[in-house]
N, C-alpha and C positions, 0 to 999 in steps of 0.2 A: 460464425461457422455453422453450416448446415448440419443437421443430425446425421451421424454416420452409423448405419446398421452394422451390428457385429454378431447378432445371434437371432435366429428365427426357428420356431418349432411349433408344430401342431400338437397340442396336448391331447391326452387320452379322451377328454370330453369334447374334442373337436374345436376348441378355442385356439385361435392363432396368437402366439406369444412372440413379441418382437422386442429386442433391446437395442438402444441407440446410444452412441457416444455424443455427449454435448459438452460445450465449453461455456462457462458463465463466470464473469469477473475473475478470470485467471484460474478458475478451478474446473477440473474435469468431473463430470457426473453422468449418471445413466438416466435416460428416459425409457420407461417401460410402457408398452402398449399391449392391451389384450383386445383382440378384434377391433383394433384401431382406436380404442379408448385409452387415454393416458392414465397411468397409475401413479399416484402421488405419494403413497405411504412407503416408508422403508428407507434403506440405506442408499446414499448417493453412489456408492461403488459396490460391486459384488463382494459380499463378506461371508466367510465361513461361519456356520452356526456353532457356537461353543457350548460347553456344558453350563457355563454361567448364564448364557442366553436361555437355555432350556429351564433353568431353575427360576429365572426371572418372571416367566409367564405362567399365569394360572392354568392355561391350556397350552403346554409346550408343543413345539413343532414335532411331527412324527419323526422317528429315528432315521428313516430313510432320507429325510430332507436334510441336506448338509450345507446348502448355500442359500442365502436370501438376498434379494435386491428389490427395492420398491414394493415390498409387501408380497412378492412372489417367491415361492420356495422351489428349489430344484434338487434332484438327486443325481447321483453319478449315472452315466458319464457326462451328463449335461453340465454339472457343476464345473468340472475341470475344463470342458470345452468353452464355457463362458469366461472363466478366468484367463485362459490362453488367448481367446479372441479379444477380450478387453485389453490385455496388455499389448497385443500386437497393433490393434487399431489406435490405441492411445499413443503409442510410440510413433506411429506413422503420422498422426495428426500433429503431435508436438514438433516433429521434424519439418512438416509442411509449414507450420506457423513460424518456426525459426527461419526458414528460407525466405518466406514472405517478408518478415520483419527486417531481414538483412538486405533485401534488394529493392523493396517497394519504395518508390519516390513519392512523397506527398505532392498534392497539386497546388499547395499554397500555404501561407502562414498568416493568420488573420489576427490583428489587434484592434480592439474596440474600447474606447474610453466611455465608461458607463455614465448614463444620465440618471435614470431611475433604477439602475442596477449596477453591480460592480464591474470593474474592468475585466476584460476577458482576453486570454491568449488561446488561440485554437490552431492546431495543425489540421489542415484540410486534406481529406482523402477521397478517392473514388467512392461512390455511394455503396458499392458492394463489399467494401473492405471490412474484414472481421474485426470486431471491437477489441479482442485480445491482441490481435496483430497491431492495431493502432496504438494500444498501450505500450507494447514492446518497442515500437518505432519511436514514440515520444521519449521513452527511457533512453534509447540509443542516441537520440538527438539532444538530450539533456535540456528539454524546454523549460524545466523548472528553474534553471539558472537564469534564464531571461526574465521570468516573472519576478525573481528575487533581486536581481542586480541591475536591471536596465530601467532608467528613469523615463518619464514622459518626454523630456527634452531630447533624450537619446533617440527615442522613437521618431519624433518629428525630424530630427537632423538626418538620421539614416534613411528615413522614408524619402526625403528630398534628394539625398545623394544617390539613391538607387532607383529613383523614379517609381516608387511603390504606388500601387493603385489606390486612390482615396476611396473610402467607404462613405456612401451617402448618409448624411445626418438624418436621424429620425427621432421619434419620441423616446427611444431606448438608449441612444448613444449621442455623445457630443461630437466625436469624430473618430475616425479609424483608418487603418491602412491594410491592404492585402499585399504582403511581401512575396517576392519570388525567392528562389533558393539563394541567389546572390545577396539579397537583402537580409534574409534569415541568417546566413553565414556571418555577415557583419555584426548583427545583433548578438549572435552566439559567441563570437570571438571576444567581443567586449565583455559579455557576461562571464566568460571563463577567466579572463584576466582579473576581473574584479573579485570573482570568487576565490581565486588563488591568493590575492592580496588579503582578503578577509580571513582565509584559513591561516595564512602566515601570521597575521596580527593576533588571531586567537591562540595560535601555538606559542607565540612570544609571551602573551599575557599568562597563559597556563604555566609556562616555565618559571615566570617571575613569581606567580602565586605559590607554586610548589617549593621554590627556593625559600620564600619567606616563611612558609609553614615549617620547613625543616629547621630553619634558624630559630623559630620561636619554640619548637619542641625542644631543641638543644638547650635554649636558655631556661626553659622550665625545669629541665633535668638538672642543670647546673645550680640554679637558685633554690630549687625545691618548692617553688611557688607557681601558681597558674599564671600563664601569660596570655593576654588578650590577642586573638587573631583578627576578629572583626566584630562589628556591632551594628545594629540597626533597630528601628522602631517598627512596631506593628500594633494592630488593634488588640486590646486586652483579651485574654482568653476566657474571661468571665470568672476566674477563680478568686478575684479580690473585689470587694465592694468599693463603689465610688472611684473606679479606675477606668479610664478609657484607652490608655496607651501603655504598652509594655516596652521595655528596653531588652533586646535579645543580644547576648554575647556568646561567641564561640571562643572557647578557652583551650589552650594546650596545657595538659596536665604533666606533672613531673614523671609519671609512669609512661608517657608517650601517647596516651589516649586523647581524644578530642571530645569535649563536653559542651553542652549548651546551658546557659544560665539565663533565666527570665527574671527581670526586676520590674515590679509594678510601680507606676507613678500615680500620685494623688493630687 
C-alpha cells in the first residue's frame, strides 16, 4: 500500500511537517516527514502524552504538547485534528483492503518441488498487489490446508488431470506446476476433505482421552490410591548421579488432582 497523507502543517519555524498512514505486516503505522526527511523515533500511532510519560523523561515535554508521534510533539487543535484524520484514513484504508481481498482473483497457483531448497506453494498476484491484501486473500483461500494435507502424488495427478503448466526444471527445483483456478480448486477441495477427516479423528481421540481420564480419577477416589494415567521416558533431568533416563508418570490422585512423578533409572 502506498503511503496515504493525513496531516500537513507548516510549523512556526517554517518546517513542513507531514504525516502518512502506512501498512506493514498487517499493522498500521505512521510515517512522519519533516521537510521531506523521514523521522524514525517515537510511537507508531499518534498517542496522547500522559503524566507518566512526563515523569519518565529527564526533560519532560512542555505542558502545551499533548500528543506525540515519531518523535514530533503537537499541541491543540493539531492534536485532535491528527487523531481524527488518522482514524478516518485508517478506516478508509482498511475498507479498501477488505474490498480488494474479497474480489481480487490471483493470476495463478505455483508449486515447486525443491532441490537445494524446500518445497514452496505460492499464490501469484499482479505485481502491484498490496502485501497485506495478498495475505488476506491467502487466508480466504485457505492455502495452508493444501501445504498440510496434499501429497506430491496428489500434485502430480491433479496437474495431469487439469493440464497444469509445467515449471521448467532448474538448479533450485526438481519439478513444479503452475495451476489455474480450476486446478487450485481441485487441490483445495481435497485438502479440505482431509482436514475435516483429521479434525474428526482428533476430536474422537480427545473424547476417548477425556473419558479415560474421568474414569481413572473416579477409580482413584474410590480406592484412595493414585491411578496411573500415562507414562513415558525422557532424558534424566540431572538431579541424580549416574542416571541417563527417567520414567515420567502422570497420576490421578484421590482428591481429583493430576500429578507427575519422576523415577530415575540406574
